[in-house]
Structures are given as C-alpha cells and as structure tokens.
C-alpha positions as CSV (number, residue, x, y, z in Angstrom):
1,M,-23.0,-53.3,6.8
2,S,-19.6,-54.6,5.9
3,N,-16.7,-52.3,6.3
4,P,-14.9,-51.0,3.3
5,R,-11.5,-52.4,2.5
6,L,-9.4,-49.7,4.0
7,S,-6.3,-51.7,3.8
8,D,-6.6,-52.0,0.0
9,T,-3.1,-51.4,-1.3
10,N,-3.5,-52.7,-4.8
11,A,-1.8,-49.7,-6.4
12,D,-1.1,-51.5,-9.6
13,H,-3.7,-50.6,-12.1
14,Q,-5.3,-54.0,-11.9
15,V,-8.1,-54.6,-14.3
16,M,-10.5,-55.5,-11.5
17,D,-10.0,-54.3,-8.0
18,I,-12.3,-56.8,-6.4
19,P,-12.3,-58.1,-2.9
20,A,-10.3,-61.2,-2.4
21,T,-12.2,-64.3,-1.4
22,P,-11.4,-65.8,2.0
23,P,-9.9,-69.2,2.0
24,G,-12.6,-71.8,1.9
25,D,-15.1,-69.6,0.0
26,A,-14.3,-71.3,-3.3
27,R,-16.3,-74.3,-2.6
28,N,-16.3,-77.1,-5.2
29,S,-13.4,-75.3,-6.9
30,S,-11.3,-77.4,-9.2
31,I,-8.3,-75.2,-8.5
32,G,-5.9,-76.5,-6.0
33,S,-6.2,-80.3,-6.6
34,Y,-2.6,-80.6,-7.6
35,S,-1.6,-83.7,-5.7
36,F,1.6,-84.1,-7.6
37,I,2.9,-80.7,-6.4
38,S,3.8,-80.1,-2.7
39,P,1.6,-77.5,-1.1
40,N,4.6,-75.2,-0.3
41,L,5.8,-75.4,-3.9
42,L,2.3,-74.7,-5.2
43,T,1.9,-71.7,-3.0
44,A,5.3,-70.3,-4.1
45,L,4.4,-70.8,-7.8
46,I,1.1,-69.0,-7.2
47,I,2.8,-66.1,-5.5
48,A,5.4,-65.8,-8.2
49,S,2.6,-65.8,-10.8
50,W,0.8,-63.1,-8.9
51,Y,3.9,-60.9,-9.0
52,L,4.6,-61.6,-12.6
53,S,1.0,-60.9,-13.7
54,N,0.7,-57.7,-11.6
55,I,4.0,-56.2,-12.7
56,G,3.7,-57.6,-16.2
57,V,0.4,-55.8,-17.0
58,L,1.9,-52.6,-15.7
59,L,5.0,-52.9,-17.9
60,L,3.1,-54.0,-21.0
61,N,0.7,-51.1,-20.6
62,K,3.6,-48.7,-20.2
63,Y,5.4,-50.1,-23.2
64,L,2.3,-50.0,-25.4
65,L,1.1,-46.5,-24.4
66,S,4.5,-44.7,-24.2
67,F,7.1,-46.5,-26.1
68,Y,5.3,-48.4,-28.9
69,G,3.1,-45.4,-29.6
70,Y,-0.3,-47.1,-29.2
71,R,-2.0,-44.1,-27.7
72,Y,-5.5,-45.5,-27.1
73,P,-5.9,-46.1,-23.4
74,I,-9.7,-46.4,-23.4
75,F,-9.7,-48.9,-26.2
76,L,-6.9,-50.8,-24.5
77,T,-8.9,-50.9,-21.3
78,M,-12.0,-52.1,-23.3
79,L,-9.9,-55.0,-24.6
80,H,-9.0,-55.9,-21.0
81,M,-12.6,-56.0,-20.1
82,L,-13.6,-58.2,-23.1
83,S,-10.7,-60.5,-22.2
84,C,-11.8,-60.7,-18.6
85,A,-15.4,-61.5,-19.6
86,L,-14.3,-64.2,-22.0
87,Y,-11.8,-65.9,-19.7
88,S,-14.1,-65.6,-16.7
89,Y,-16.9,-67.3,-18.7
90,V,-14.6,-70.2,-19.6
91,A,-13.1,-70.5,-16.1
92,I,-16.5,-70.7,-14.4
93,N,-18.7,-72.5,-17.0
94,F,-16.2,-75.0,-18.4
95,F,-13.4,-75.5,-15.8
96,E,-15.7,-74.9,-12.9
97,F,-13.1,-73.0,-10.9
98,V,-15.9,-71.7,-8.7
99,P,-19.7,-72.3,-8.7
100,L,-21.7,-70.0,-11.1
101,Q,-23.8,-67.4,-9.3
102,H,-26.6,-65.5,-11.0
103,I,-27.8,-61.9,-10.8
104,L,-31.1,-62.3,-8.9
105,S,-32.8,-58.9,-9.4
106,R,-32.8,-55.7,-11.4
107,K,-31.7,-53.9,-8.2
108,Q,-28.6,-56.1,-7.9
109,F,-27.9,-55.6,-11.6
110,L,-28.0,-51.8,-11.2
111,K,-25.7,-52.0,-8.2
112,I,-23.1,-54.0,-10.2
113,F,-23.5,-51.6,-13.1
114,A,-22.8,-48.6,-10.9
115,L,-19.6,-50.3,-9.6
116,S,-18.6,-51.0,-13.2
117,A,-18.9,-47.3,-14.0
118,I,-16.7,-46.3,-11.1
119,F,-14.3,-49.1,-12.0
120,C,-14.1,-47.9,-15.7
121,F,-13.2,-44.4,-14.6
122,S,-10.4,-45.7,-12.3
123,V,-8.8,-48.0,-14.8
124,V,-9.0,-45.7,-17.8
125,C,-7.4,-42.9,-15.7
126,G,-4.7,-45.4,-14.5
127,N,-3.8,-46.5,-18.0
128,T,-3.9,-42.9,-19.3
129,S,-1.4,-41.8,-16.6
130,L,1.1,-44.4,-17.9
131,R,1.3,-42.4,-21.1
132,Y,2.8,-39.5,-19.2
133,L,4.4,-40.8,-16.0
134,P,7.1,-43.4,-15.3
135,V,5.8,-46.6,-13.7
136,S,7.8,-45.9,-10.5
137,F,6.0,-42.6,-9.9
138,N,2.7,-44.2,-10.9
139,Q,3.2,-46.8,-8.2
140,A,4.1,-44.2,-5.6
141,I,0.9,-42.4,-6.2
142,G,-1.1,-45.6,-6.3
143,A,0.2,-46.5,-2.9
144,T,-1.9,-43.7,-1.4
145,T,-5.1,-45.7,-1.9
146,P,-5.7,-46.2,1.8
147,F,-5.7,-42.4,2.3
148,F,-8.5,-41.9,-0.2
149,T,-10.4,-44.9,1.1
150,A,-10.4,-43.5,4.6
151,I,-11.6,-40.1,3.3
152,F,-14.5,-41.7,1.3
153,A,-15.4,-44.0,4.2
154,F,-15.8,-40.9,6.4
155,L,-17.6,-38.8,3.8
156,I,-20.0,-41.5,2.6
157,T,-20.6,-43.7,5.7
158,C,-19.4,-41.3,8.5
159,K,-17.1,-44.1,9.6
160,K,-14.4,-42.7,11.8
161,E,-11.1,-44.4,12.5
162,T,-8.9,-44.1,15.6
163,G,-6.3,-41.3,15.9
164,E,-3.6,-43.9,15.4
165,V,-5.0,-44.9,12.0
166,Y,-5.2,-41.3,10.8
167,C,-1.7,-40.5,12.0
168,A,-0.4,-43.5,10.1
169,L,-1.8,-41.9,6.9
170,L,0.4,-38.8,7.3
171,P,3.6,-40.4,6.0
172,V,1.5,-41.8,3.0
173,V,0.7,-38.2,2.0
174,C,4.1,-36.7,2.9
175,G,5.9,-39.3,1.0
176,I,4.0,-38.6,-2.2
177,V,4.6,-34.9,-1.8
178,L,8.3,-35.5,-1.6
179,A,8.3,-37.8,-4.6
180,S,6.2,-35.4,-6.6
181,N,8.5,-32.4,-5.9
182,S,11.6,-34.3,-7.0
183,E,10.2,-36.4,-10.0
184,P,12.3,-35.6,-13.1
185,L,9.6,-36.7,-15.5
186,F,6.7,-35.0,-13.6
187,H,3.7,-34.3,-15.8
188,L,0.7,-32.4,-14.3
189,F,-2.0,-34.0,-16.4
190,G,-0.5,-37.5,-15.8
191,F,-0.3,-36.8,-12.1
192,L,-4.0,-35.6,-11.9
193,V,-5.4,-38.6,-13.8
194,C,-3.3,-41.0,-11.7
195,I,-4.7,-39.3,-8.6
196,G,-8.2,-39.8,-10.1
197,S,-7.4,-43.4,-10.7
198,T,-6.3,-44.0,-7.1
199,A,-9.3,-42.1,-5.7
200,G,-11.7,-44.1,-8.1
201,R,-10.2,-47.4,-6.8
202,A,-10.8,-46.3,-3.2
203,L,-14.3,-45.0,-4.0
204,K,-15.2,-48.4,-5.6
205,S,-14.2,-50.4,-2.5
206,V,-16.3,-48.1,-0.2
207,V,-19.3,-48.1,-2.5
208,Q,-19.0,-51.9,-3.0
209,A,-19.1,-52.4,0.8
210,I,-22.3,-50.4,0.9
211,L,-24.2,-51.7,-2.1
212,L,-23.5,-55.5,-1.9
213,T,-24.4,-55.9,1.7
214,S,-27.0,-58.7,1.9
215,E,-25.9,-62.3,1.7
216,A,-28.2,-62.9,-1.3
217,E,-26.4,-60.1,-3.3
218,K,-22.8,-60.9,-2.4
219,L,-20.9,-62.5,-5.3
220,H,-17.7,-64.5,-5.3
221,S,-14.9,-62.3,-6.7
222,M,-14.7,-64.3,-10.0
223,N,-18.4,-64.2,-10.5
224,L,-18.3,-60.4,-9.9
225,L,-15.6,-60.1,-12.5
226,L,-17.8,-62.2,-14.9
227,Y,-20.6,-59.7,-14.7
228,M,-18.7,-56.4,-14.3
229,A,-16.3,-56.9,-17.2
230,P,-18.9,-57.0,-20.0
231,M,-20.7,-54.1,-18.4
232,A,-17.5,-52.1,-18.3
233,A,-16.8,-52.9,-21.9
234,M,-20.3,-51.6,-22.9
235,I,-19.7,-48.4,-20.9
236,L,-16.3,-47.8,-22.5
237,L,-17.4,-48.4,-26.1
238,P,-19.1,-45.0,-26.8
239,F,-16.2,-43.2,-25.1
240,T,-13.5,-44.9,-27.2
241,L,-15.5,-44.2,-30.4
242,Y,-16.1,-40.6,-29.5
243,I,-12.6,-39.8,-28.0
244,E,-10.3,-42.1,-29.9
245,G,-12.1,-42.3,-33.2
246,N,-12.1,-45.3,-35.5
247,V,-9.5,-47.0,-33.3
248,A,-10.4,-50.6,-34.5
249,S,-9.5,-49.8,-38.1
250,I,-6.4,-48.0,-37.0
251,T,-5.4,-51.0,-35.0
252,L,-6.0,-53.3,-38.0
253,E,-3.9,-51.0,-40.2
254,K,-1.1,-51.2,-37.6
255,A,-1.4,-55.0,-37.5
256,K,-0.8,-55.1,-41.3
257,E,2.4,-53.2,-40.9
258,D,3.6,-54.9,-37.7
259,K,2.2,-58.2,-36.7
260,F,3.9,-57.9,-33.3
261,I,1.1,-55.6,-32.1
262,I,-1.4,-58.5,-32.3
263,F,0.8,-60.4,-29.9
264,L,1.2,-57.4,-27.6
265,L,-2.6,-56.7,-27.4
266,I,-3.6,-60.3,-26.9
267,G,-0.8,-60.9,-24.4
268,N,-1.6,-57.7,-22.5
269,A,-5.3,-58.6,-22.3
270,T,-4.5,-62.1,-21.1
271,V,-2.1,-60.9,-18.4
272,A,-4.8,-58.4,-17.3
273,Y,-7.1,-61.4,-16.6
274,L,-4.4,-63.3,-14.9
275,V,-4.0,-60.5,-12.4
276,N,-7.5,-61.2,-11.1
277,L,-7.2,-65.0,-11.3
278,T,-3.9,-64.9,-9.3
279,N,-5.5,-62.5,-6.7
280,F,-8.1,-65.2,-6.1
281,L,-5.5,-68.1,-6.0
282,V,-3.2,-66.3,-3.6
283,T,-6.0,-65.7,-1.1
284,K,-7.3,-69.2,-1.5
285,H,-3.9,-70.9,-0.8
286,T,-2.8,-68.3,1.8
287,S,-5.0,-65.6,3.2
288,A,-6.3,-62.1,2.5
289,L,-3.6,-60.8,4.9
290,T,-0.9,-62.4,2.7
291,L,-2.3,-60.7,-0.3
292,Q,-2.3,-57.4,1.5
293,V,1.4,-57.8,2.5
294,L,2.3,-58.8,-1.1
295,G,0.5,-55.7,-2.3
296,N,2.6,-53.5,0.0
297,A,5.8,-55.0,-1.4
298,K,4.6,-55.1,-5.0
299,A,4.6,-51.4,-5.6
300,A,8.3,-51.2,-4.6
301,V,9.2,-54.3,-6.8
302,A,7.3,-52.9,-9.8
303,A,9.1,-49.5,-9.4
304,V,12.5,-51.1,-9.3
305,V,11.8,-53.4,-12.3
306,S,10.4,-50.5,-14.3
307,V,13.5,-48.4,-13.7
308,L,15.8,-51.2,-14.7
309,I,13.8,-51.8,-17.9
310,F,12.8,-48.3,-19.0
311,R,15.8,-46.5,-17.5
312,N,13.7,-43.5,-16.4
313,P,15.7,-41.1,-14.2
314,V,15.2,-41.2,-10.4
315,T,16.4,-38.9,-7.6
316,A,17.4,-39.7,-4.0
317,M,14.6,-37.5,-2.8
318,G,12.1,-39.4,-5.1
319,I,13.3,-42.7,-3.7
320,T,13.0,-41.3,-0.1
321,G,9.4,-40.1,-0.8
322,F,8.4,-43.5,-2.2
323,A,9.9,-45.3,0.8
324,V,8.1,-43.0,3.2
325,T,4.8,-43.6,1.4
326,I,5.3,-47.4,1.5
327,M,6.3,-47.2,5.2
328,G,3.1,-45.2,5.9
329,V,1.0,-47.9,4.1
330,V,2.6,-50.6,6.3
331,L,2.0,-48.6,9.5
332,Y,-1.6,-48.0,8.4
333,S,-2.2,-51.7,7.9
334,E,-0.7,-52.5,11.3
335,A,-2.8,-49.8,12.9
336,R,-5.9,-51.2,11.3
337,K,-5.1,-54.7,12.5
338,R,-4.6,-53.5,16.1
339,C,-8.0,-51.6,16.0
340,K,-9.7,-54.8,14.8
341,R,-8.2,-56.8,17.6
C-alpha cells in the first residue's frame, strides 16, 4: 500500500488536492514541447504561473465572498467543479496533454466518488471560511495539514512515524495557537470550518493512498480531476439548492445589474482549474519535491499579498505564530526526508 502524502502542504484551498505526477509520468504529453523557449525560462514561467494561480484563486474567492457580497460558497465551489470538468475534458481529449484513462470497474468508480465527497467537504469549508477570516489567518491554519495527515494516517492505517517527525509537528500546532490568540479578526465559526477544511484535505490524501492502490486503478492526476470534478458538482448541487436557495436566478439578477460579476465568476472558475494544471506542470518540469518547497513558501507569500491588498490588521504575535507554523512545516518535511533515506 502506498504511503499517504504526509508532506502535503497545499494549504491554499486548491480546487483539487490531487497527488502531483512524477516527472516522466506524463507520457505522450503535448506540454513541454516549446523548443523556442529555453528550459530555464520555461520552468521559471511555469513556477510564476503556479504562484499566480494559487494566490489568485484565494484572493478572488475572498473578494467575491467577503467584499463583493456574493455569499454563496457552495454554488461558487460547484462552478469551480464544472470549470475543472470542462477544461479537463478539453485538455485531455483535444489537446492530448496526457493520455486518456478510463474508469475500469464499478468498484473504482465508487472509490473515486468517495474521494469526491471528502473533497467537496474540504473545499466548501475552505471557501466558507474565507467569508469570515482574513486570507493570512486562513493560510496559517491551512499550513497545519501535515499535523492532521499524521493523525489520520495513524488512526486509519496504524502507521507510526519516528519521534523526530512527531516532534517537528509541535511548532506547527503551537504556531497556530499563537496566531489564533492574537488574530484581531478571529471568528469562531470561520476558524472551525477552516479547521474542517484542513482536516478534510488531510483525510482525502490518506484515504486516496488506501483506495487507489493497485496499478490498474491508479489514475494520472489530470485524469483523476476529469472524473472527480463532475462527481463533486453532482454532490454539491442538492446542497446548494437546499442551503443557498435559488442561487442561479439570484446570480442572473445580479448580472443584469452588474456585468462585472460574470467576469469575476468565469475568471475565478478558470483560475481554479489553472491551479491544478500548474501543479502538474511544475512537477513535470521540476519535481514533486520542488512543488512541496513551493507550497511551504506559498502560504507566507499569499498571506503577505492579502494583507497588502485587503489591509486586514495583523499583530506581531500573529506574525510570530504564522512564522513558527511555517518553520514547523519545513522541519517536518526535512524529518520525513531523513526517515525515507
């Protein structure tokens, strides 16, 4: 059985928290055949695109849900899912970025559906938390993903880590306690749903490592996105109708008054897909380790950018707590690498 991704630090509320594909796995891919661009420049552009898309989707979600007044996180997440399904279909079937893989059995379908349900819970909670919490604090909480992953790995698979690995998780938890106690815009419900989102993301990575174990059932990350996105949209549809009401007609009414919301929603959904595409591209042109390192730094970059844009107040203790959490994530990653060696 493959090990869960305990080093997953994608604390951004990415639309699909899927495992990065190791370099070379994207056989017959049409991505990367840019002979007119030097390899170093191409890699730099891809990394820049990864940062822009990851931070961009966070900021757009925050703007829509908190500042613009579009208070429908479930429907917004469903739009993300539909966008990912559409763009994935085009990327695989028309541009042939990666070879198309098929679901081979009812059992495999049910496994992917189960992952989609966990994923829905995580992303909806993450988007909901952005209504109540600043992006900087949201990112600090999201950085604790390795802590929850280690807990779920132990509870579900009885997998134990070394004492060094568990000790490295202490500053992750202590940092978020410091940040929570000193957050000027702390909101209990926002905090709880953000914790739920982080725990859900960790649970998905552990469950995915258990369910999709055989070589026949393993899917390339972009193929997994192709199948999970429409399933997630179907799961979210009844919830958005029941909880958020006739949100489609409300959105159309808003669009008649302000055409800008159409641009915001389409742009937001497109950037949500680009998060997943750039995840794949970064790993293809560098390595999974590079993606992990970028993920460690991304939370801090997103927090700084959000403070500069939204001007939410921060305290010295909050900054210290965030820094301690990030340091703990880095120490944890290093401890995991030493254990593997």
